[in-house]
Structures are given as C-alpha cells and as structure tokens.
C-alpha atoms as one frame of an Amber mdcrd trajectory, in Angstrom:
protein
 -25.661  56.540  32.990 -26.548  56.788  29.323 -22.881  57.141  28.422 -22.034
  54.058  30.566 -24.681  52.089  28.722 -23.388  53.369  25.403 -19.841  52.341
  26.343 -21.028  48.909  27.436 -22.961  48.457  24.192 -19.901  49.499  22.197
 -17.705  47.090  24.182 -20.165  44.245  23.623 -20.343  45.151  19.911 -16.523
  45.027  19.597 -16.373  41.727  21.480 -19.155  40.301  19.312 -17.250  41.419
  16.211 -14.088  39.741  17.487 -16.006  36.593  18.312 -17.601  36.577  14.863
 -14.193  37.027  13.241 -12.744  34.188  15.334 -15.683  31.947  14.438 -15.080
  32.597  10.722 -11.376  31.816  11.157 -12.175  28.582  13.023 -14.776  27.554
  10.419 -12.275  28.175   7.648  -9.587  26.202   9.465 -12.078  23.413  10.170
 -13.039  23.193   6.488  -9.371  23.101   5.492  -8.745  20.379   8.066 -11.695
  18.328   6.761 -10.334  18.604   3.205  -6.891  17.553   4.415  -8.385  14.584
   6.307 -10.281  13.510   3.169  -7.074  13.696   1.117  -5.210  11.658   3.723
  -8.002   9.058   3.835  -7.801   8.739   0.035  -4.037   8.342   0.270  -4.374
   5.685   2.981  -6.895   3.781   0.832  -4.532   3.986  -2.161  -1.578   2.808
  -0.076  -3.642  -0.063   1.354  -4.572  -1.111  -2.188  -0.919  -0.981  -3.256
   0.090  -2.964  -0.170  -2.491  -5.619  -0.987  -1.175  -5.835  -4.569   2.401
  -6.109  -3.284   1.398  -8.867  -0.865  -0.280 -10.774  -3.714   2.852 -10.413
  -5.849   4.987 -11.581  -2.942   2.743 -14.599  -2.391   2.847 -15.408  -6.114
   6.638 -15.099  -6.124   6.910 -17.381  -3.110   4.697 -20.000  -4.787   6.565
 -19.792  -8.079   9.964 -19.991  -6.424   8.896 -23.057  -4.448   7.753 -24.749
  -7.677  10.813 -23.799  -9.704  13.524 -26.446  -9.858  16.715 -25.821  -7.962
  20.176 -26.259  -9.432  20.451 -29.591  -7.615  17.164 -30.746  -9.176  18.411
 -29.824 -12.650  21.740 -31.595 -12.090  20.004 -34.696 -10.737  17.627 -34.829
 -13.692  20.508 -34.349 -16.124  22.458 -37.201 -14.502  19.392 -39.454 -14.634
  18.888 -38.700 -18.337  22.557 -39.411 -19.088  22.307 -42.776 -17.306  19.098
 -43.622 -19.164  20.641 -42.720 -22.522  23.640 -44.949 -21.720  21.281 -47.800
 -20.791  19.306 -47.330 -24.002  22.518 -47.323 -26.033  23.622 -50.530 -24.282
  20.247 -52.139 -24.945  20.392 -51.163 -28.632  23.922 -52.556 -28.852  22.790
 -55.801 -27.221  19.873 -56.069 -29.651  22.078 -55.478 -32.670  24.540 -58.199
 -31.636
C-alpha cells in the first residue's frame, strides 16, 4: 500500500509539473498576445488619424475645386472683357470726334 501511495504521489507530482509548465506557456502566450493587441490598437489609432487627415484634405480639395473657375467661366470672362474694351474704345473715339 505504501508503494501504491508513493506511485500516486509521483503521478500527481508529474501531472502538477506538466500543469505548471502548461500554465507558464499559456501565461507567456497571453502576454505576447496582449503586446500584439496593444501594437494593433496603436496601428488602428494611427490609421484612423491618417484617414481623418485624408478626409479633411479631400473635403478641402472638393471645396477648392468648386470655387475654382472652369474653362467656360474663364472664356466667358475673357469675352466680356473684350466686349468692354471694344465699348471703351468706341466711347473714347466718340469723345475725341
């Protein structure tokens, strides 16, 4: 009976050692996973910041492009100025005569 008890104690000791080893492995893996999660959270925050900056630039570009004159606007303004210059020339000619 003493040898049975000794064998059982030895078996429990081996199992406890295995369990302890597995616990250490799991704790190590858990710590590595927590570090990886923290790195990923930092990366997500950085990407969100960059996305916000890109959205602001896009909004600014949209506003600027809507304010910028189109080719038709430039041509229309040029034509108007040419007509006004011709009218001014005609008025000056009329005044000189």
